[in-house]
DRENVEX-728619 format. One line per field, with one value per residue (C-alpha): residue in three letters; x, y, z; chain. Coordinates in Angstrom, 1 decimal, padded with zeros to 4 digits. Layout:
BEGIN
aa: [ALA / ...]
u: [X / ...]
v: [Y / ...]
w: [Z / ...]
ch: [A / ...]
This chain:
BEGIN
aa: [MET / LYS / LYS / VAL / ILE / ALA / THR / VAL / GLY / LEU / LEU / ALA / LEU / ALA / SER / ALA / SER / GLN / ALA / VAL / THR / THR / LEU / GLY / GLY / ASP / ALA / GLU / CYS / ASN / ASN / ASN / GLY / ASP / SER / ILE / GLY / PHE / ILE / PRO / PHE / ASN / ASN / THR / TYR / TYR / LEU / GLY / CYS / GLU / LEU / PRO / ASN / ASN / ILE / ALA / VAL / ASP / ASP / THR / VAL / VAL / LEU / ALA / LYS / GLU / SER / THR / PHE / TYR / GLY / SER / GLU / ASN / PRO / VAL / SER / ILE / VAL / TRP / THR / LEU / PRO / GLY / ILE / VAL / GLU / VAL / GLY / ASN / GLY / SER / GLY / ALA / SER / ALA / THR / PRO / SER / SER / VAL / ASP / HIS / THR / VAL / LEU / GLN / ILE / GLU / ALA / GLY / ALA / GLN / ILE / ALA / GLY / ALA / VAL / ASP / SER / ASN / SER / GLY / LEU / LEU / ILE / SER / ARG / GLY / ALA / SER / ILE / ASP / ALA / VAL / GLY / THR / ALA / GLN / ASP / PRO / ILE / VAL / PHE / SER / SER / LEU / ASP / ASP / ASN / TYR / SER / GLU / SER / GLY / GLU / TRP / GLY / GLY / LEU / VAL / ILE / ALA / GLY / PHE / GLY / GLN / SER / ASN / ASP / CYS / PRO / ASN / ASP / THR / GLY / SER / CYS / GLU / MET / GLU / GLY / VAL / ALA / ALA / GLY / HIS / TYR / PHE / GLY / GLY / GLY / LEU / ALA / ASP / SER / TYR / SER / SER / SER / THR / LEU / ARG / TYR / VAL / VAL / ILE / ALA / GLU / GLY / GLY / HIS / VAL / ILE / GLU / ASP / GLY / ASN / GLU / ILE / ASN / GLY / LEU / THR / LEU / TYR / ALA / VAL / ASP / ASP / ALA / ASN / ALA / THR / ILE / GLU / ASN / VAL / HIS / VAL / HIS / ASN / ASN / ALA / ASP / ASP / GLY / ILE / GLU / PHE / PHE / GLY / GLY / ASP / ALA / GLU / VAL / ASP / ASN / LEU / TRP / LEU / THR / CYS / ASN / GLU / ASP / ASP / SER / VAL / ASP / TRP / ASP / THR / GLY / PHE / HIS / GLY / SER / ILE / GLU / ASN / LEU / SER / ILE / LEU / GLN / GLY / GLY / ALA / GLY / ALA / SER / ASN / LEU / ASP / SER / ALA / GLY / TYR / ALA / PHE / GLU / LEU / ALA / GLY / ASN / PRO / ASN / ASP / PRO / SER / ASN / GLN / PRO / GLN / SER / ASN / GLY / SER / VAL / THR / ASN / ALA / SER / ILE / THR / LEU / ALA / SER / GLY / ALA / VAL / GLN / THR / ASP / GLU / VAL / PHE / ARG / LEU / LYS / GLU / GLY / THR / LEU / GLY / SER / PHE / THR / ASN / ILE / ASP / ILE / SER / GLY / TYR / ALA / GLY / VAL / GLY / CYS / ASP / ASP / ILE / ASP / ALA / ASN / SER / SER / GLY / SER / PHE / SER / SER / LEU / ALA / TYR / ASP / CYS / ASN / ALA / THR / ASP / LEU / PRO / ALA / GLU / THR / SER / ALA / THR / GLY / PHE / THR / SER / ALA / SER / PHE / TRP / SER / ALA / PRO / ALA / CYS / ASP]
u: [181.1 / 181.7 / 180.9 / 179.6 / 179.5 / 175.4 / 173.9 / 171.8 / 168.5 / 169.5 / 171.1 / 167.4 / 166.2 / 168.6 / 168.9 / 170.7 / 173.2 / 173.7 / 175.7 / 174.6 / 176.4 / 176.6 / 177.5 / 179.9 / 178.0 / 178.3 / 178.5 / 175.0 / 173.2 / 174.7 / 177.1 / 174.2 / 174.0 / 175.2 / 174.0 / 172.3 / 171.9 / 168.7 / 165.7 / 162.4 / 160.2 / 156.5 / 155.9 / 159.7 / 163.5 / 165.0 / 168.2 / 168.1 / 170.4 / 170.7 / 170.6 / 173.1 / 171.5 / 172.3 / 172.6 / 174.4 / 175.8 / 175.0 / 174.1 / 171.5 / 171.4 / 169.4 / 167.6 / 166.6 / 164.2 / 167.1 / 170.5 / 172.1 / 175.7 / 173.9 / 173.0 / 170.2 / 169.3 / 169.3 / 167.1 / 167.3 / 164.9 / 166.1 / 164.0 / 166.1 / 166.3 / 165.9 / 168.3 / 166.6 / 165.8 / 167.7 / 168.3 / 168.4 / 170.5 / 171.8 / 169.0 / 167.6 / 169.7 / 168.0 / 170.1 / 170.2 / 168.8 / 168.5 / 172.1 / 174.0 / 172.4 / 173.3 / 171.1 / 170.7 / 167.9 / 167.3 / 165.5 / 163.8 / 163.0 / 159.4 / 158.6 / 161.4 / 160.7 / 161.8 / 161.4 / 161.6 / 162.4 / 158.7 / 158.8 / 161.7 / 162.2 / 163.0 / 161.7 / 163.0 / 163.4 / 164.1 / 165.7 / 165.3 / 166.9 / 167.0 / 164.3 / 163.0 / 162.1 / 159.7 / 157.8 / 156.0 / 153.2 / 149.9 / 151.3 / 154.4 / 153.9 / 157.0 / 156.3 / 157.2 / 156.4 / 157.6 / 159.4 / 157.1 / 154.9 / 151.9 / 150.6 / 147.9 / 149.4 / 150.0 / 152.9 / 155.8 / 158.0 / 157.8 / 156.8 / 157.6 / 158.7 / 159.3 / 160.7 / 160.7 / 161.4 / 158.2 / 155.9 / 154.4 / 152.7 / 154.3 / 157.4 / 159.3 / 157.8 / 156.4 / 160.4 / 162.1 / 163.0 / 160.2 / 161.1 / 159.7 / 157.6 / 158.4 / 161.1 / 164.4 / 165.2 / 166.5 / 165.5 / 164.0 / 161.7 / 160.2 / 161.6 / 159.1 / 161.8 / 161.6 / 163.7 / 164.8 / 167.0 / 164.1 / 161.9 / 160.2 / 157.7 / 155.7 / 154.1 / 152.5 / 153.7 / 152.4 / 153.1 / 151.7 / 152.0 / 153.6 / 153.3 / 155.9 / 157.0 / 160.5 / 160.5 / 158.7 / 156.2 / 154.7 / 153.7 / 154.7 / 152.3 / 151.9 / 153.0 / 154.3 / 154.5 / 156.6 / 156.2 / 156.2 / 155.4 / 153.8 / 155.8 / 158.7 / 156.3 / 154.5 / 152.2 / 149.6 / 148.5 / 149.3 / 148.3 / 148.5 / 147.5 / 147.1 / 149.2 / 149.0 / 148.7 / 147.2 / 147.2 / 148.8 / 149.6 / 150.2 / 152.3 / 152.1 / 153.0 / 151.0 / 151.5 / 148.8 / 148.1 / 145.6 / 144.8 / 144.9 / 143.8 / 143.9 / 142.6 / 142.4 / 144.5 / 144.4 / 144.0 / 142.7 / 142.9 / 143.5 / 145.3 / 146.4 / 147.9 / 150.2 / 148.9 / 148.3 / 146.7 / 147.4 / 144.6 / 143.6 / 141.5 / 140.1 / 140.6 / 139.0 / 139.0 / 138.1 / 138.1 / 138.6 / 141.9 / 144.0 / 142.9 / 139.3 / 140.6 / 141.0 / 137.6 / 136.4 / 139.5 / 140.0 / 139.5 / 138.3 / 138.1 / 139.3 / 141.1 / 142.5 / 143.6 / 144.9 / 147.7 / 147.1 / 149.1 / 147.4 / 144.5 / 145.1 / 148.3 / 149.0 / 148.7 / 145.6 / 145.1 / 143.0 / 143.0 / 140.7 / 139.5 / 137.4 / 136.1 / 135.7 / 134.5 / 134.8 / 133.3 / 133.1 / 134.7 / 132.4 / 131.9 / 133.6 / 132.1 / 132.9 / 132.2 / 134.6 / 132.8 / 134.0 / 135.1 / 136.3 / 137.9 / 139.4 / 142.1 / 141.6 / 141.1 / 139.4 / 138.8 / 136.5 / 135.1 / 133.5 / 131.4 / 131.7 / 130.3 / 130.0 / 128.6 / 128.2 / 127.6 / 124.6 / 124.4 / 127.3 / 128.2 / 129.0 / 130.7 / 132.6 / 133.7 / 135.3 / 133.8 / 136.7 / 137.1 / 135.1 / 134.3 / 132.5 / 130.4 / 128.8 / 127.7 / 127.4 / 125.7 / 125.8 / 124.1 / 125.9 / 123.8 / 124.9 / 125.5 / 126.7 / 126.8 / 124.5 / 121.2 / 122.4 / 122.3 / 123.9 / 127.9 / 129.5 / 132.8 / 135.5 / 135.2 / 138.0 / 139.7 / 143.2 / 146.0 / 147.0 / 144.7 / 144.9 / 143.5 / 140.6 / 140.4 / 139.9]
v: [030.1 / 033.9 / 036.7 / 039.8 / 043.4 / 043.7 / 046.7 / 048.5 / 047.1 / 043.9 / 044.7 / 045.9 / 042.5 / 040.8 / 040.3 / 043.2 / 040.2 / 038.6 / 039.6 / 038.6 / 035.2 / 032.9 / 029.7 / 029.5 / 028.4 / 029.2 / 033.3 / 032.9 / 031.4 / 034.7 / 032.3 / 030.3 / 027.8 / 025.0 / 025.7 / 022.7 / 025.4 / 026.8 / 024.4 / 024.1 / 025.6 / 026.6 / 027.1 / 028.9 / 028.6 / 029.0 / 029.2 / 025.9 / 026.4 / 023.2 / 024.4 / 022.0 / 019.6 / 021.9 / 025.1 / 026.2 / 029.1 / 031.1 / 034.0 / 035.4 / 033.7 / 035.3 / 033.2 / 036.1 / 035.8 / 037.1 / 036.3 / 039.4 / 037.9 / 038.9 / 042.3 / 044.3 / 045.0 / 041.4 / 039.7 / 035.9 / 034.4 / 031.1 / 028.6 / 026.9 / 023.4 / 021.0 / 018.1 / 016.0 / 017.0 / 020.7 / 021.5 / 025.2 / 024.8 / 022.0 / 021.7 / 018.4 / 016.6 / 015.0 / 017.3 / 020.5 / 023.7 / 027.2 / 028.4 / 025.5 / 025.5 / 027.5 / 030.2 / 030.3 / 033.1 / 031.8 / 034.7 / 034.3 / 037.5 / 037.7 / 036.0 / 033.4 / 029.9 / 027.1 / 023.5 / 019.8 / 017.3 / 015.7 / 012.4 / 012.9 / 013.1 / 016.4 / 018.9 / 021.9 / 022.1 / 024.6 / 023.2 / 024.2 / 027.7 / 028.6 / 031.1 / 031.4 / 034.8 / 033.8 / 037.6 / 037.6 / 040.1 / 039.2 / 040.0 / 038.4 / 035.3 / 032.9 / 029.2 / 026.0 / 022.8 / 020.7 / 021.1 / 020.9 / 022.6 / 023.2 / 022.6 / 019.8 / 016.8 / 015.8 / 013.9 / 015.3 / 016.5 / 016.3 / 020.2 / 022.7 / 022.0 / 024.5 / 023.1 / 024.6 / 024.6 / 024.4 / 022.2 / 019.5 / 016.6 / 013.5 / 014.6 / 012.9 / 014.9 / 017.3 / 018.9 / 016.2 / 016.1 / 014.4 / 012.4 / 014.1 / 011.7 / 010.8 / 013.0 / 011.1 / 009.1 / 011.0 / 014.5 / 016.0 / 019.2 / 020.5 / 020.3 / 022.8 / 025.8 / 029.4 / 030.6 / 033.5 / 033.3 / 031.9 / 034.0 / 032.4 / 034.6 / 033.3 / 035.7 / 035.4 / 031.7 / 029.1 / 025.4 / 023.1 / 019.5 / 018.1 / 014.9 / 013.1 / 010.1 / 011.0 / 008.1 / 005.5 / 005.5 / 008.5 / 011.4 / 015.0 / 017.8 / 020.7 / 022.7 / 021.2 / 023.5 / 021.3 / 023.1 / 026.3 / 028.8 / 032.0 / 034.6 / 033.2 / 032.8 / 035.0 / 033.2 / 034.7 / 034.6 / 031.0 / 029.2 / 024.9 / 023.1 / 019.4 / 018.1 / 014.0 / 014.4 / 016.9 / 020.8 / 022.0 / 020.2 / 021.3 / 019.1 / 021.3 / 024.5 / 027.6 / 029.2 / 031.8 / 031.3 / 034.0 / 034.1 / 030.3 / 029.1 / 025.0 / 023.8 / 020.1 / 018.4 / 015.0 / 013.8 / 016.3 / 020.1 / 020.7 / 018.6 / 019.2 / 016.5 / 016.4 / 019.7 / 022.3 / 025.3 / 027.5 / 029.2 / 029.7 / 032.8 / 033.5 / 029.8 / 029.1 / 025.3 / 023.3 / 019.9 / 017.2 / 015.9 / 016.3 / 014.7 / 013.1 / 009.9 / 010.9 / 013.0 / 010.6 / 010.2 / 013.2 / 013.0 / 015.5 / 018.9 / 019.0 / 015.5 / 017.1 / 014.9 / 015.3 / 012.5 / 009.4 / 007.2 / 009.1 / 010.7 / 012.4 / 014.2 / 017.5 / 020.1 / 018.6 / 020.2 / 023.2 / 025.1 / 027.8 / 028.5 / 031.5 / 033.2 / 029.5 / 028.9 / 024.6 / 023.4 / 020.3 / 020.0 / 020.0 / 016.3 / 014.8 / 011.9 / 012.8 / 010.1 / 011.8 / 014.1 / 017.8 / 017.5 / 014.4 / 015.2 / 012.4 / 011.4 / 014.3 / 017.1 / 020.1 / 023.2 / 025.9 / 027.2 / 030.4 / 031.6 / 028.5 / 028.1 / 024.5 / 023.7 / 020.5 / 018.2 / 017.5 / 013.3 / 013.3 / 013.8 / 017.1 / 015.5 / 012.9 / 013.7 / 010.9 / 010.8 / 012.0 / 015.1 / 018.3 / 021.2 / 024.4 / 025.5 / 029.0 / 031.0 / 027.8 / 027.6 / 023.3 / 021.5 / 018.4 / 015.7 / 017.3 / 014.8 / 016.7 / 020.3 / 023.1 / 024.3 / 026.2 / 030.2 / 032.2 / 032.6 / 034.8 / 032.4 / 033.9 / 034.0 / 036.3 / 035.2 / 033.6 / 036.4 / 033.1 / 031.1 / 027.3 / 024.7 / 023.2 / 019.7 / 017.5]
w: [108.2 / 107.1 / 109.3 / 106.8 / 108.0 / 108.0 / 105.7 / 108.5 / 107.6 / 108.2 / 111.5 / 112.2 / 111.6 / 113.6 / 117.5 / 118.9 / 120.7 / 117.2 / 113.9 / 110.3 / 109.1 / 106.3 / 106.0 / 103.6 / 100.6 / 096.9 / 096.0 / 094.0 / 096.7 / 099.2 / 100.9 / 102.6 / 100.1 / 097.8 / 094.2 / 092.4 / 089.2 / 087.6 / 088.1 / 087.0 / 090.1 / 089.7 / 086.1 / 085.8 / 086.7 / 090.4 / 091.1 / 093.5 / 096.7 / 099.5 / 102.4 / 104.8 / 107.3 / 110.4 / 111.1 / 114.2 / 114.1 / 117.2 / 115.1 / 112.3 / 108.9 / 106.5 / 103.7 / 101.2 / 098.1 / 095.7 / 095.1 / 095.3 / 093.1 / 089.7 / 090.7 / 091.3 / 087.7 / 087.1 / 090.2 / 090.2 / 092.5 / 095.1 / 096.1 / 099.2 / 098.9 / 102.0 / 101.6 / 104.6 / 107.8 / 108.5 / 112.1 / 113.2 / 116.3 / 118.8 / 121.0 / 120.2 / 122.5 / 125.9 / 128.4 / 126.5 / 128.4 / 127.3 / 128.4 / 127.1 / 123.5 / 120.3 / 119.6 / 116.0 / 114.4 / 111.0 / 109.0 / 106.2 / 103.8 / 102.6 / 099.2 / 099.6 / 099.0 / 100.6 / 099.1 / 099.4 / 096.9 / 095.9 / 098.1 / 100.5 / 103.9 / 104.3 / 106.8 / 108.9 / 112.5 / 114.6 / 117.6 / 121.5 / 121.9 / 118.3 / 116.1 / 113.0 / 111.9 / 108.7 / 108.1 / 104.9 / 103.9 / 102.3 / 099.0 / 099.3 / 101.7 / 102.9 / 101.1 / 101.8 / 100.0 / 097.6 / 095.1 / 092.0 / 089.8 / 091.7 / 095.2 / 094.3 / 095.9 / 100.0 / 101.3 / 098.8 / 101.5 / 105.7 / 107.3 / 109.8 / 113.2 / 116.1 / 119.3 / 122.9 / 126.5 / 127.8 / 129.6 / 128.2 / 130.8 / 128.8 / 130.2 / 133.4 / 136.2 / 133.6 / 133.6 / 131.5 / 128.2 / 126.0 / 122.3 / 119.6 / 117.1 / 113.5 / 113.4 / 114.0 / 117.1 / 119.5 / 118.8 / 122.5 / 123.5 / 126.4 / 129.8 / 131.3 / 131.7 / 130.8 / 127.7 / 127.3 / 124.1 / 121.8 / 120.0 / 116.7 / 114.6 / 112.0 / 109.8 / 106.4 / 106.0 / 103.9 / 104.7 / 101.3 / 100.3 / 103.4 / 105.6 / 104.2 / 106.6 / 108.1 / 110.5 / 112.9 / 110.7 / 111.8 / 109.3 / 110.0 / 110.5 / 108.4 / 111.6 / 114.4 / 118.1 / 120.6 / 124.0 / 122.4 / 124.7 / 123.9 / 125.4 / 123.0 / 119.8 / 117.6 / 115.1 / 112.7 / 109.4 / 108.8 / 106.0 / 106.0 / 102.8 / 101.4 / 104.4 / 104.6 / 108.3 / 110.6 / 109.9 / 113.1 / 116.3 / 119.6 / 122.2 / 125.5 / 125.4 / 125.6 / 122.3 / 120.7 / 117.0 / 115.5 / 112.1 / 110.4 / 107.4 / 107.2 / 104.2 / 102.5 / 105.3 / 104.9 / 108.6 / 111.4 / 111.3 / 114.8 / 117.4 / 120.6 / 123.1 / 126.3 / 128.3 / 125.6 / 127.1 / 124.6 / 121.8 / 118.7 / 117.4 / 113.9 / 112.4 / 108.8 / 108.1 / 105.1 / 105.7 / 103.1 / 101.9 / 098.8 / 095.9 / 095.0 / 096.6 / 099.9 / 099.9 / 102.2 / 104.4 / 106.4 / 109.9 / 113.1 / 112.3 / 115.9 / 117.4 / 121.0 / 123.8 / 127.4 / 127.4 / 125.6 / 128.0 / 131.3 / 131.0 / 134.7 / 134.0 / 134.6 / 133.5 / 131.7 / 128.1 / 128.1 / 125.1 / 124.0 / 120.1 / 119.4 / 116.1 / 113.6 / 110.7 / 109.6 / 106.0 / 105.0 / 101.5 / 098.7 / 097.5 / 100.4 / 102.4 / 106.4 / 109.2 / 111.5 / 113.8 / 114.1 / 118.1 / 119.3 / 122.9 / 124.7 / 127.2 / 129.7 / 127.7 / 128.5 / 125.8 / 124.7 / 121.7 / 121.1 / 118.1 / 115.9 / 112.7 / 111.4 / 107.9 / 105.1 / 107.7 / 107.4 / 108.2 / 110.3 / 114.1 / 115.8 / 118.6 / 120.5 / 124.1 / 126.5 / 129.8 / 131.0 / 129.0 / 128.2 / 126.4 / 126.9 / 124.0 / 123.2 / 120.3 / 117.9 / 114.6 / 112.7 / 110.7 / 112.2 / 114.2 / 117.7 / 120.9 / 123.7 / 122.4 / 123.4 / 121.1 / 118.5 / 119.1 / 116.1 / 115.4 / 112.4 / 112.6 / 111.2 / 107.2 / 106.0 / 102.9 / 103.3 / 102.1 / 099.8 / 097.3 / 098.0 / 095.6 / 096.1 / 097.8 / 094.7]
ch: [A / A / A / A / A / A / A / A / A / A / A / A / A / A / A / A / A / A / A / A / A / A / A / A / A / A / A / A / A / A / A / A / A / A / A / A / A / A / A / A / A / A / A / A / A / A / A / A / A / A / A / A / A / A / A / A / A / A / A / A / A / A / A / A / A / A / A / A / A / A / A / A / A / A / A / A / A / A / A / A / A / A / A / A / A / A / A / A / A / A / A / A / A / A / A / A / A / A / A / A / A / A / A / A / A / A / A / A / A / A / A / A / A / A / A / A / A / A / A / A / A / A / A / A / A / A / A / A / A / A / A / A / A / A / A / A / A / A / A / A / A / A / A / A / A / A / A / A / A / A / A / A / A / A / A / A / A / A / A / A / A / A / A / A / A / A / A / A / A / A / A / A / A / A / A / A / A / A / A / A / A / A / A / A / A / A / A / A / A / A / A / A / A / A / A / A / A / A / A / A / A / A / A / A / A / A / A / A / A / A / A / A / A / A / A / A / A / A / A / A / A / A / A / A / A / A / A / A / A / A / A / A / A / A / A / A / A / A / A / A / A / A / A / A / A / A / A / A / A / A / A / A / A / A / A / A / A / A / A / A / A / A / A / A / A / A / A / A / A / A / A / A / A / A / A / A / A / A / A / A / A / A / A / A / A / A / A / A / A / A / A / A / A / A / A / A / A / A / A / A / A / A / A / A / A / A / A / A / A / A / A / A / A / A / A / A / A / A / A / A / A / A / A / A / A / A / A / A / A / A / A / A / A / A / A / A / A / A / A / A / A / A / A / A / A / A / A / A / A / A / A / A / A / A / A / A / A / A / A / A / A / A / A / A / A / A / A / A / A / A / A / A / A / A / A / A / A / A / A / A / A / A / A / A / A / A / A / A / A / A / A / A / A / A / A / A / A / A / A / A / A / A / A / A / A / A]
């Protein structure tokens, strides 16, 4: 690890209490990864820079779009590769506390590419106490994907996981640590603790082709938020595409997500669980799996739960969704309902426009769960939904052009 004298621009992006640090890798990788040479990616050649499996330096690490090694007149694009699960920080232990763990900030520049090898057990895990600062732009988003030349497949790598110290009703007495699913044994989240260190940001970020099984038979969601609190996160303008599992899943916490596009994900588009009580505002869902063979296997647009082990656990899940358009992909044969509320969840849904679901059920709501619905337009078969009124949904085009679900 090498401390560097940062430029004024980098210091402005880094935490006031932290320096910009390099990881001691090869110079052509800006000293933050090991060079694997020039490799084909996205129909051209990129410099492949492999990240270490653990990044815990208690400072800010910057993953740039381009290598500085070749000079400003000869820009060379980097693809940062994941050799497996890359964990940022060291907050995954069961006994971790906000004051005892590392507080690394992984800062990713606009336009940077992060990729897992095709069919690999790879993913990026931001553990408790650490942060990700991934700020792209509409014209130059940050893209997580597999290491191939298209975005047309699914399940080729894992996904992006962010863990916090917030509350989950599945932890002992609502204050202990819960074990994550699917990542690796011995990785924990939650604790019901305030965390003044973490401050993650995702803005103009694409997560594509994920959902590979890492461990214990559970596929990884495109974006997983484990007990992430809104006070510690800004998540807006995110597009999750072609994930083999859910598009986004919340385990507890109260994160707020604004401007979210979920396309061609093979299981559920939105999943919340274990006491989630945050919100999604401005949501566009294109429901239908990646590839023609999966168009009849996509799950619910919303699969929402309180607690699968004990629906009476407190706090109950009680999230909200405002301004959403849900469309069934062309050619998809769907059997799952749009809304599945189960295991003690509550929820509120306002200005929801549903189309393409003729002949499909709108809702399946358990007796121990309930939803508050207003301003709905739908062509599905309603059971417990109120009568249609009018809804505009959320029809803004994504900042990223996703391939069709076929």
